[in-house]
N, C-alpha and C positions, 0 to 999 in steps of 0.2 A: 761107168766109167769109173777108172780107180783115179783120174785126176780130180774127179768131180770135186768138189767140197758141199757137203750138206749143212743150211743156218741149222742153227737151233729154234724148236718151236717159239714162239712168245708164250707171255703167260695168256694172252687175248686167245691166240690162236689153240694153245694144248687146252684151255678151258673149255667143257661141255658143254654143248646147245643150252643145254637148260641153264645153266648157271649165267651165260651171256644174254639170255631173255629176263633171266631175272633181275639183273644189274639195274638195266634200264625203269623197272617195276618198282624197284628198291627206292631209286632218286627221285622218281614222280610221286612215293606215298613219304617221301623224305619233305619233298619240297609242298606238298597239300599239308602235312604236320605244320611246317614251319608258318603256311598261309595261314592255318586257322589259329596260331597263338597269336600272331599278328593282328588279326581280326579281335579273337578275344580280348587280347591288350586295348585294342580301338575301342569296342565295347564299353568296359568296365573304365575306360580314362575319363570318361566325363564324371562319373560317380566319384571316383579316387580326388579328380581335382576339387570338386564340390565338399570332399569330405576333409580335404586339408586346407581349403578356406575356410569350412566354419571351425573344425578343431586345433586345425595347427596353429592360426594367428595369436587365439587365446594360451595356447600351451606355451609356445615361443616367449610371449608377454607376460604368463606369467616367470617364467623362467628366469628371464631379465630381470623382471622386479626380487625376484627371491634373492638375488645377489646386489640389492639395492636397497635404501631405506628409500622408504615410498609410504608415506603416512597421510592421509588427508586431513587430520586431526590437530595437524601441526604444521599449517600453511608456511609461516614463516619458518622452518630449517626445511632446507631445499633438497632434494635428491641427492642422495653421493653412494657410491662404490660401500657396501659394507662386507663383502667376502663371504664367508661361508656365516656369519654372524647370524642370519635369521635361522639357519640350521642348527647352530648350537643352542642357541634359544629354544627352541623347541623342542631336539633331544633330550634339553635338563629338564623342561618345562613339567613341572607335578600335573598340571591340568592336561597336558597332553599327553601323559604318560595313563594317566586315569582313563583318558577318553578310549585311548588304544587298547587298554586292557577292555573294557566297556563292549567297544566293538567287535573285537575278537571273537567275546564270551558272545555275544550276540549272532555273529557273522557263524561262527561253529553249530551252535545250538540250531537255530533258523534252516540253514541249511540241510542238517542231517534230519531234524523233524520234518519240514516240509517235502522233502524230497522223498521218505520213508511213507508219510501221509499221502504224497503226488501218487506214488509207485500204488499203492494200494488200491485208490481211486482209478487208476487206469487201469490195471487189473481186472477191477469190477465191470469198466466200460468197455472192455474186452469181450469180453461175453457176449451172446446174444440172448435177450429177454427183450418182451414189450414195452414199446416206447423209451428204447437206446436213442434214435435219434431224438428225442427231445430232450433227453437228460444230458447228452453231451455237448450238444446248444447253450442249454441251460446252465452248464456249469461256466462257460464262459462270462457270464453276467461279471461276478466280482472283477473278474479280470480287467472290463472294459469300461467299468467303474472308475472313475477318475480318483487319485490316491489321496485327495483331499476332500473329494465326496464320502468317501468308504471311510476314512479319518473321522470325519464328524458324524457320520450315524455310529459308528463305533463309540465312538465319545458320549453323543445324546442318550445311547442306549446303557452305558456303564453310569451316566449321571443317577445321583441317588434321589434326588427331584422328578427330576422328569424322564427317567429311563427304567426299561421292565425288570433287567438283571437283577437289581437287589431285588425287586416284589417275588419272583420267582425262587431266587435264595431264600428268603424270609419264609416261604412255604415250608421249603427244607427243614430250615431250623431259624427261630425268630430272632437270634441274633445276628443272623446274616444279612438283617431287612434291610439294614443301615451304614451299610460299608462304603467309604468314599475310595474310589480306586485311586483316579488320573489325579495326581499329583499328593498326594496325602501321607503315601508310603513307597519306598522303592520300591521291594518286591512287586507289590499291586500297581506302580506304574508302571512296571516293564511288564507284566502279565497283559494287561490290557495293548500295550505295545504288539507286542507278542501276536495276540490273537489277532487284532485287526491288520498287521504285517502278514500273517500268513493266511489269513480269508482271502487278502488282496494276490497273492501269487503262487495260492498250492497249484490253482486251474491253470495255470499257465503250465510250471512244471508238469502236470500232470496230462497236459494236450501233448506235450514234446515227447515224454514218456508211449502214452499213445500209440502216437504215430511211429514211435521206434517199433511196438509192439505188431504192428500192422504187418511191416514189412517181413516180419518173422515166418519163414514158408510153415503151414502147417502138415507138409509131410515128416517134419522131424518130430513131431510130438506121436504122429500115426506112429511111426517107428517106435518112437521111447515106449509107448502103449503096449505093441507087441512082443519088447522085451524086458516088459513086468515092470515095467519101472512106474516108481510113485508119484502122485503130484507134487509131492513136495521135490523127487529128485529130479523130476522136470524142469521143474523152477529153480533149481539150485543148479544144475547142469548144461542148462542149453537156456533159459528164460535170459539168466542173469548175464549170462558170456555172450549171448547176442544180441541183447540190450547196452552193452556197455557205451558202444557209439551214443545212443540217447541219453544215456545216462551222464555221461561226460558234458555232453553239452547243456543239459539242464543241470546240471552243476556246477557249472564255469557261471550260467547266467544267475542262477539262485544266488550263490556267494555273492557276486558282486552288486547285486540289489541290495544284499542286506548288510554288505558291508560298506554301503553308500547311503545308507538310508538316513533321509532327513525328515519328509514332509510327515510322515505318520508323528513322529516325536513334536514337530513344530506343533502342528494340531493337536494332541493329545495332552501333552504334559509340558510343552517349551523349555523342555528341559530340568525340567523339575520331576521330584521338588530338589530346589538346590540346583546340584550341578548332576545330580547321580542319573541323570537319564541323557547326558549330551555325551555324542559319537563324535568321530573325526568330522564328518561332514556338519553337525550341529554347530563345532564349534569354530570351525574353517569358516562357516556363514559367519557367525558373529564375528570373527577376526575382520572378514570384510565387509561386512554392511555395521553392524555395529560401530565399530573400532574404527574403522576406514585405514585398517593397516594393512596395505597393499605387498609390502615386502615381504612381511611377515606371513599373510596369507598365502602367496607366491607361494613360498617353501613348503608349506602346508599342503598347495594344491599338486605340487610337482609331487610329494613325498606320497600320497596318495595316488598319483598315476603309477608311480614304478612298484607301491606293495600291490595292485590290481593286475599290473603285468605278472609279476610274480607269484601272483595266486594261480592266475590262469595258465600260467607256465609249469606248476606242479602239477594241478591235473591232468594237464598232457603228458607231463614226464611220468606220472605213475602209473597212468589208465591207459596211455596207449600203448605200449608194448604188450596187452595182451588183449587189444581186438583183432 
């Protein structure tokens, strides 16, 4: 009829039947995803609260101390606000700057060397050979030994009277049979610290890299072999790129372990000879425990935390885009 008005179809009426059915499904899927997220937050909440309780209070307490004068050696001097004085003293201290230099050099050398050795070890353990399972389990022994115990073992081995290192060196050359290692020479002291620390931490890095190698599909190597790629080409163009997530994790852990090194130095050299093997963590320990200067020590602790976060952020920033 000419007088009849036809109303325009709404979006819901005009939409195809398939889209009408898909809309409730999408809503249910989003609802399930939201529920899963809430469940995940609820499951990790106790661990987060526990970590905050354990680490949050000391961090806040040190932050408060870093802006105050808190020295237990001078009990007659009351605690008072000093602003950035502790930080100014630290950044202008020759002892702190020297410890920073030693820490950065040790961290860089240890992270590069230990990761390279661990990568070779992981590649060896990734191959099939008799006794591989036993060797994989045995490699964890150095990492499982407490650091204090391993440091004392290495200290005994390098002892010129009780150890056997000088004995074997004397077999090679008579003049090497009576070397004094820890505490006698700056270079030798760092050598024993470096060896003891690497022996302890290389297995841990190797296990991380071995786990990364285990998840690389074997099909990519078979395809590369068919295409005529050499072993070096397969390693450089496939293994390394696919292993970068594991390398990132290993580098972050190993770098932070080396950056915070303390117990090996405390046991083997005591920071000597003189102060030549003092790192930032060792200097921070002396400030807190020996000098009981909680204000200055708190400032050192806060700077250490910030530097650790920067190091981890740099690794993620540099390696993440290529993953």
